[in-house]
C-alpha positions in Angstrom: 31.0 -89.8 -66.6 28.4 -87.9 -68.6 26.7 -86.2 -65.7 29.4 -85.8 -63.0 32.5 -85.9 -65.2 34.2 -88.6 -63.1 35.9 -91.5 -65.0 35.6 -93.9 -62.1 34.0 -94.4 -58.7 35.8 -93.8 -55.4 36.4 -96.8 -53.0 33.0 -98.4 -52.0 30.9 -96.1 -54.1 30.3 -98.7 -56.8 29.4 -101.4 -54.4 26.9 -99.1 -52.6 25.3 -98.0 -55.9 25.0 -101.6 -57.0 23.4 -102.6 -53.7 20.7 -99.9 -54.0 20.0 -100.5 -57.7 19.4 -104.2 -57.0 16.8 -103.2 -54.4 18.6 -103.8 -51.1 18.1 -101.7 -48.1 21.6 -100.2 -47.6 23.6 -98.5 -44.8 26.6 -96.5 -46.0 29.1 -95.0 -43.6 31.5 -92.9 -45.6 34.0 -90.3 -44.2 33.4 -86.7 -44.9 34.5 -85.9 -48.4 34.1 -89.5 -49.4 31.4 -88.7 -52.0 28.2 -89.7 -50.2 25.8 -87.9 -52.4 27.0 -89.9 -55.5 26.0 -93.1 -53.6 22.3 -92.2 -53.8 22.1 -89.8 -56.7 23.5 -92.3 -59.3 21.0 -95.1 -58.3 18.3 -92.4 -58.0 18.8 -91.5 -61.6 19.0 -95.2 -62.7 15.9 -96.3 -61.0 12.3 -95.7 -62.2 10.3 -93.1 -60.3 11.2 -90.4 -58.0 13.9 -90.4 -55.3 12.8 -88.9 -51.9 15.8 -87.5 -50.0 15.2 -86.7 -46.3 17.9 -84.4 -44.8 18.1 -82.3 -41.6 19.3 -78.9 -43.0 17.7 -76.6 -45.6 21.0 -75.1 -46.6 22.4 -78.6 -47.2 19.4 -79.6 -49.3 19.3 -76.3 -51.3 23.0 -76.8 -52.2 22.3 -80.4 -53.5 19.2 -79.3 -55.4 21.2 -76.5 -57.1 24.0 -78.8 -58.0 21.6 -81.3 -59.6 19.8 -78.6 -61.5 23.2 -77.4 -62.8 23.7 -80.9 -64.2 20.4 -80.8 -65.9 18.6 -83.1 -63.4 15.2 -82.0 -62.2 15.2 -81.6 -58.4 12.9 -79.8 -55.9 13.0 -78.9 -52.2 10.0 -78.7 -49.9 10.7 -76.5 -46.9 8.9 -74.5 -44.3 9.8 -71.4 -46.3 7.3 -72.2 -49.0 3.6 -71.3 -49.2 0.9 -74.0 -49.2 0.4 -73.5 -52.9 4.1 -73.8 -53.7 4.3 -77.0 -51.8 1.2 -78.2 -53.6 2.8 -77.5 -57.0 6.1 -79.1 -56.0 4.3 -82.3 -54.9 2.2 -82.4 -58.1 5.4 -82.1 -60.1 6.9 -84.9 -58.1 3.8 -87.1 -58.9 3.1 -86.2 -62.5 6.0 -84.1 -63.7 9.6 -85.1 -64.4 11.0 -84.2 -61.0 13.7 -86.8 -60.3 14.8 -85.9 -56.8 12.5 -84.5 -54.1 14.3 -83.1 -51.0 12.6 -82.5 -47.7 13.2 -82.5 -43.9 11.8 -85.2 -41.6 9.4 -82.7 -40.0 7.5 -82.3 -43.3 6.8 -86.0 -43.6 4.0 -85.7 -41.0 1.8 -83.3 -42.9 -1.4 -84.7 -44.4 -0.8 -83.0 -47.7 2.6 -84.7 -48.0 1.3 -88.2 -47.0 -1.7 -88.1 -49.4 0.5 -87.2 -52.4 3.4 -89.5 -51.4 1.0 -92.5 -51.3 0.3 -91.9 -55.0 3.8 -91.2 -56.2 6.0 -93.7 -58.1 8.9 -93.8 -55.6 12.0 -95.6 -56.7 14.2 -94.8 -53.7 14.1 -93.3 -50.2 17.3 -91.7 -48.9 17.9 -90.8 -45.3 20.9 -88.4 -45.3 22.8 -87.7 -42.0 21.2 -90.9 -40.7 23.1 -90.6 -37.3 20.4 -88.0 -36.4 18.0 -90.9 -35.7 20.0 -92.0 -32.6 20.2 -90.2 -29.3 23.7 -91.8 -29.1 24.6 -89.9 -32.3 26.2 -86.4 -32.0 23.2 -84.6 -33.5 20.0 -86.3 -32.4 16.8 -85.1 -34.1 13.6 -86.6 -32.6 11.7 -86.2 -35.9 14.0 -88.7 -37.5 12.4 -91.4 -35.3 9.2 -91.1 -37.4 10.7 -91.6 -40.8 10.0 -95.3 -40.8 6.2 -94.6 -40.8 6.2 -93.5 -44.4 7.7 -96.8 -45.5 4.3 -98.4 -45.0 3.0 -96.6 -48.2 5.8 -98.0 -50.4 6.9 -101.2 -48.6 9.0 -102.5 -51.6 10.9 -99.3 -52.2 14.6 -99.6 -51.0 16.0 -97.3 -48.4 19.6 -96.1 -48.2 20.8 -94.5 -45.0 24.0 -92.5 -45.3 26.2 -90.8 -42.6 29.8 -89.8 -42.2 30.3 -91.4 -38.8 28.4 -93.9 -36.7 29.5 -95.8 -33.6 28.3 -99.4 -33.2 25.4 -98.3 -31.1 24.3 -95.6 -33.6 24.5 -98.2 -36.4 22.2 -100.5 -34.6 19.8 -97.6 -33.9 19.8 -96.6 -37.6 18.9 -100.2 -38.7 16.2 -100.7 -36.1 14.6 -97.3 -36.1 14.4 -97.2 -39.9 13.2 -100.8 -40.0 15.8 -101.7 -42.6 15.3 -105.2 -44.0 18.5 -107.3 -44.1 20.5 -104.2 -45.0 23.8 -104.4 -46.8 26.3 -102.4 -44.7 29.3 -100.6 -46.1 31.8 -98.6 -44.0 34.7 -96.7 -45.5 37.9 -96.2 -43.6 37.5 -93.2 -41.3 41.2 -92.4 -41.7 41.8 -89.1 -43.4 45.4 -89.4 -44.7 45.8 -85.8 -45.6 44.8 -84.5 -42.1 47.5 -84.2 -39.5 46.0 -84.5 -36.0 47.8 -83.1 -32.9 47.0 -82.2 -29.3 49.0 -79.8 -27.2 49.0 -79.2 -23.5 49.1 -75.4 -23.4 48.8 -73.1 -20.4 48.1 -70.1 -22.6 45.8 -71.5 -25.2 44.7 -68.0 -26.5 48.3 -67.2 -27.3 48.7 -70.5 -29.2 45.6 -69.9 -31.3 46.7 -66.4 -32.1 50.2 -67.5 -33.1 48.9 -70.2 -35.4 46.5 -67.7 -37.2 49.3 -65.1 -37.5 51.7 -67.7 -39.0 49.0 -68.7 -41.6 47.4 -65.4 -42.7 46.4 -66.7 -46.1 44.8 -70.0 -45.0 41.2 -70.7 -44.3 40.5 -72.0 -40.8 38.0 -72.7 -38.1 38.5 -72.2 -34.4 36.0 -74.3 -32.3 35.0 -73.3 -28.8 32.6 -75.1 -26.4 30.7 -71.9 -25.2 29.5 -68.7 -26.7 31.5 -66.8 -24.1 34.7 -68.4 -25.3 33.8 -67.7 -28.9 33.4 -64.0 -28.1 36.7 -63.9 -26.2 38.7 -65.5 -29.0 37.1 -63.3 -31.7 37.9 -60.2 -29.6 41.5 -61.2 -29.3 41.9 -62.1 -33.0 40.4 -58.8 -34.1 42.5 -56.9 -31.6 45.5 -58.3 -33.4 44.2 -57.3 -36.8 43.1 -60.8 -37.8 39.7 -60.5 -39.5 37.6 -63.3 -37.9 33.9 -64.2 -38.2 31.7 -65.3 -35.3 29.1 -68.1 -35.3 27.0 -69.5 -32.5 23.4 -70.6 -31.7 22.5 -67.4 -30.0 22.8 -65.3 -33.2 19.9 -64.5 -35.5 19.7 -66.7 -38.6 20.3 -63.5 -40.7 23.6 -62.8 -38.9 24.6 -66.5 -39.1 23.9 -66.5 -42.9 25.9 -63.3 -43.4 28.9 -64.7 -41.5 28.8 -68.0 -43.3 28.6 -66.2 -46.7 31.6 -63.9 -45.8 33.6 -67.0 -44.9 32.6 -69.1 -47.8 33.5 -66.2 -50.2 36.9 -65.8 -48.5 36.2 -62.3 -47.3 36.9 -63.7 -43.8 39.6 -66.4 -43.5 38.8 -67.5 -40.0 35.6 -68.5 -38.3 35.4 -68.8 -34.6 32.4 -70.9 -33.7 30.6 -73.3 -31.4 29.4 -76.7 -32.7 26.4 -74.8 -34.2 28.8 -74.3 -37.1 28.4 -77.9 -38.1 26.4 -80.0 -40.5 26.4 -78.7 -44.1 29.6 -76.6 -43.7 31.2 -77.9 -46.8 34.2 -75.7 -47.8 36.9 -77.8 -49.5 39.9 -75.6 -48.7 39.9 -75.4 -44.9 43.6 -75.8 -44.1 43.3 -75.9 -40.3 40.7 -76.6 -37.6 41.8 -75.5 -34.1 40.1 -76.6 -31.0 40.4 -73.9 -28.4 38.3 -76.2 -26.2 37.7 -79.9 -26.9 34.2 -81.4 -27.2 32.9 -84.0 -24.8 33.3 -87.0 -27.1 35.5 -88.4 -29.8 32.7 -88.6 -32.4 32.0 -84.9 -32.1 35.8 -84.2 -32.3 36.1 -86.4 -35.4 33.2 -84.5 -37.1 34.6 -81.1 -36.3 38.2 -81.9 -37.1 36.9 -83.5 -40.3 36.0 -80.1 -41.8 39.7 -79.7 -42.6 41.1 -80.7 -45.9 38.1 -81.9 -47.8 39.9 -81.1 -51.1 42.4 -83.8 -50.2 45.3 -81.4 -49.7 47.5 -81.4 -46.5 45.7 -79.9 -43.5 45.9 -79.7 -39.8 43.6 -80.5 -36.9 45.1 -79.1 -33.7 43.6 -79.3 -30.2 44.7 -77.3 -27.1 44.1 -78.4 -23.6 45.2 -77.7 -20.0 44.3 -79.2 -16.6 41.5 -76.8 -16.1 39.8 -78.0 -19.3 39.9 -81.6 -18.0 38.1 -80.7 -14.8 35.5 -78.6 -16.7 34.9 -81.5 -19.1 34.4 -83.8 -16.2 31.8 -81.4 -14.8 30.1 -81.2 -18.1 29.9 -84.9 -18.5 28.5 -85.3 -15.0 25.8 -82.7 -15.6 25.0 -84.4 -18.9 24.9 -88.0 -17.6 23.9 -88.0 -14.0 
């Protein structure tokens, strides 16, 4: 109440917080918008010592650090953008100062400087955010996640909490074994998002349908997902030709261009973003009213993640997918190429 201003926990949050505070290794699967950060920030504050948060994206971490600092909680981020001296100071503050949360990416955990300081820190909690990244069956595999368990040896009695928005049975098993969780308590919220209306349409002219939807909802924020950069460019060209200001986002763009586009969209200067799945983790804009799939991803988990960017504020939103027979054969080809 005092720090976050909430009078009560959301479903499952309290049980997860209790599990962590009582020292249990914990796996929490909460749908997007289910308040995952509260589940480790509250126990992190309550426990003695520092909380180490391991997360895959700098933007995501920076955002959480800013939010904690705004609430008067000391937090720091160690990223590749810092000089050796800056990292040195941040680690010293984590050890001797009053830093409460230290954020870093899994790649940083391998550095000798980090390991030496980490050994001497008073660590109350280790958090693995976006934990599905540890599994090659997850939709966003990061090999460096596989090595996180190694740092556990330096603080064997410190509890670990692994959090993610979606995990299939196989991914769950991977998280538990690869992080060497000890008799973890597992919590899984319902993945149903009651405010999002899902629909799929067989459409011969998909471009026309996307265009019509955007024209009918000119004041709403939306995302149009495509599978290829080529499709992204085609859709953007069509939208702009019809005077619909649309942004573009894919893995082939420079990080400056991507940052610029994201900023324009976050600030509502552009209502619509046309993107590949590179526009993914850490995209946390609450008022996205629709997510259109010009092309559908290969698997249900990726679809759930992408569609789940709609309606994080809890207001009615739509996730609409378009498909035709050609898409199905293309998807079969993609799957065959991916899994010989």
